[in-house]
C-alpha positions in Angstrom: 100.2 104.4 80.0 103.0 105.0 79.7 105.7 103.7 77.1 107.7 100.6 78.1 111.5 101.7 77.1 113.3 98.8 75.0 115.9 97.4 77.6 113.5 97.2 80.1 110.7 95.4 77.6 114.1 93.1 76.9 114.2 92.4 80.0 110.3 91.5 80.4 111.2 88.8 77.2 113.2 86.9 79.8 110.8 86.5 82.4 108.0 83.8 82.4 104.5 85.8 82.6 102.7 84.4 85.7 105.8 81.9 86.8 106.2 81.9 90.9 110.4 81.8 90.9 112.4 79.7 94.0 114.0 82.3 95.6 117.5 81.6 94.4 116.2 81.2 90.4 114.2 84.8 90.6 117.3 86.9 91.9 120.3 85.0 89.6 117.5 86.0 87.1 117.2 89.8 88.6 120.6 90.1 88.5 121.1 88.9 84.6 117.7 91.2 83.6 119.4 94.2 85.6 120.0 96.9 82.6 121.2 100.1 84.3 125.1 101.3 83.8 124.9 102.1 88.6 124.6 99.8 91.3 120.8 98.9 90.7 119.1 98.6 94.6 117.4 95.3 94.9 113.5 95.3 96.8 111.2 93.0 97.8 107.7 93.2 97.2 105.3 91.5 100.0 101.3 91.6 100.0 100.1 90.9 103.1 97.1 89.3 104.5 96.5 92.0 107.4 94.2 94.9 107.5 96.7 97.7 108.9 93.7 100.6 109.8 93.6 97.3 112.8 95.8 98.4 115.5 96.4 94.7 116.6 97.1 93.7 112.8 100.0 95.9 112.4 102.7 94.3 110.9 105.7 96.7 111.9 109.7 95.9 113.4 113.6 96.1 112.7 116.2 93.5 111.6 119.4 93.3 111.0 120.1 92.1 106.7 123.2 89.6 107.1 125.2 91.3 104.5 123.2 95.3 105.4 121.8 97.4 102.3 125.1 98.1 100.6 123.8 102.1 101.3 126.7 104.3 103.6 124.1 105.2 106.3 125.0 108.7 108.2 123.5 109.0 111.8 123.0 111.7 114.0 122.6 110.9 117.5 120.0 113.4 120.0 121.9 112.3 123.9 123.6 113.5 126.8 125.9 113.1 129.2 127.6 110.0 129.0 125.4 108.9 126.5 127.2 111.6 124.0 130.0 109.9 124.4 129.0 106.2 123.8 126.9 107.7 120.4 130.6 109.0 119.7 132.4 106.0 120.6 129.9 103.9 118.5 130.9 105.8 115.1 127.5 108.3 115.4 127.7 110.2 112.3 127.1 113.7 114.2 126.1 113.6 117.9 124.7 116.7 119.8 121.8 117.5 121.8 119.7 120.6 122.2 121.5 122.2 119.5 121.5 119.2 117.4 117.7 119.7 117.6 117.8 124.1 116.9 120.1 122.9 113.7 117.8 120.7 112.6 114.7 122.7 113.0 117.0 125.2 111.1 116.5 123.2 108.1 119.9 120.7 108.2 118.8 117.7 107.3 122.3 116.1 106.2 121.8 112.3 107.7 119.8 109.3 107.4 118.9 108.0 110.7 118.5 109.7 114.1 118.7 107.9 117.2 117.9 110.1 120.2 117.9 108.3 124.1 114.5 108.7 125.8 115.0 112.0 128.7 116.0 114.0 124.8 112.9 113.1 123.3 110.8 115.9 125.2 113.0 118.4 122.8 113.1 116.2 119.5 109.3 116.0 120.0 109.1 119.7 118.6 110.7 118.2 115.4 107.7 115.8 114.3 106.5 118.0 111.4 109.8 117.8 110.0 110.6 114.2 110.9 107.3 112.6 110.5 106.6 113.1 107.0 110.5 111.8 105.8 110.4 108.7 108.4 112.9 110.2 110.1 111.0 110.8 113.6 112.8 108.4 116.2 110.0 106.3 117.5 110.8 103.3 121.0 109.2 100.2 118.3 111.9 101.3 115.7 114.8 100.9 118.3 115.2 104.5 117.7 114.4 106.0 120.8 116.9 104.0 123.7 119.4 104.6 126.2 121.4 101.9 124.1 122.8 104.4 121.7 126.2 102.0 121.0 123.9 98.9 119.7 121.6 101.0 118.1 123.9 103.2 116.0 126.5 100.2 115.4 123.0 98.5 113.8 122.0 100.7 112.0 125.6 101.2 110.1 125.3 97.6 109.6 122.6 98.0 107.6 119.5 97.7 110.0 116.2 98.2 108.5 112.9 99.1 109.4 109.7 97.5 107.4 106.2 98.6 108.0 103.4 97.6 106.6 101.3 99.8 105.0 98.1 100.9 104.2 97.3 98.6 100.9 98.5 95.7 103.1 102.2 95.7 101.3 105.6 95.8 102.8 108.3 96.4 101.1 112.2 97.1 101.0 115.9 97.5 99.6 118.1 94.2 100.8 121.4 94.8 98.6 122.8 96.1 95.7 123.2 94.3 92.1 127.1 94.6 92.6 126.1 92.0 96.0 127.4 87.7 95.3 124.0 85.8 94.3 124.4 84.3 98.2 124.9 87.1 99.9 120.9 88.8 98.3 119.8 84.9 98.9 120.5 85.0 102.4 119.0 89.7 102.8 116.2 88.0 101.2 115.3 85.4 103.2 116.3 86.5 106.5 113.8 89.6 105.2 111.5 87.0 104.7 111.4 85.5 107.1 111.3 88.6 109.8 108.0 89.6 107.7 106.7 85.3 108.8 107.5 85.9 112.5 105.8 88.9 112.8 102.2 87.8 111.9 99.6 89.1 113.8 97.7 86.7 115.7 94.6 87.7 114.7 95.0 88.1 110.8 93.0 84.9 109.3 93.4 82.9 106.1 96.0 83.7 104.0 98.6 85.6 105.2 101.6 85.9 102.2 99.2 86.8 99.1 102.7 86.9 97.3 106.4 88.2 97.0 107.8 89.9 93.9 111.9 90.8 93.8 113.2 93.4 91.2 115.7 96.1 90.6 115.2 100.0 90.6 114.9 99.6 86.7 114.4 96.3 86.4 110.8 94.0 86.4 109.7 92.4 88.8 109.9 89.1 89.3 107.3 86.5 91.6 108.5 84.3 93.8 107.4 81.2 94.9 106.1 81.7 98.6 107.0 77.8 99.4 110.4 77.9 98.6 111.3 80.5 101.1 108.3 79.7 104.3 
């Protein structure tokens, strides 16, 4: 087992073992014990009582965090005609058609999110092997295959995130930065947790939320009392 650094151990000493903290206390404590000399990302991890191998127990969706993620998102759009101009007007960082598909095929990947209009998916489909492993393939469920290009671009720029439960039943995302005010992190966390609760599959039986942890990039995990957010 790898040895933890001195600063990590000092941070861990300030957290009561096995204690479930109310959300606001957990966030305050996480900010206090964050020790890295950069603006650490706040992450939330939830273990759910679902079995993702069954399609009817998949938990997946998108939401716009009230205060964004603190990350500047570079958005690329593959569209044509009026939608091309609409994407540019909405603030997309790069817009193209088949030329952009070819550029990506050639190895260009300087973007964080990719939107495509449905009519262009016949061209984008050939990028599956490149974009799929990176989680960048446009998908209707993620709101990135749409004719409402302007809204999709604005939401991604504003901090829209996609959540998807992994094969172990855990869903995790970034919800802000250490530099955020406590109330901003609390509101972002509440919005995220409520979105996961609302996304509970009808076929999921028994306890839905098994555990919630919050942490910063380098800091230890702090367990949250589900009753404080449900």
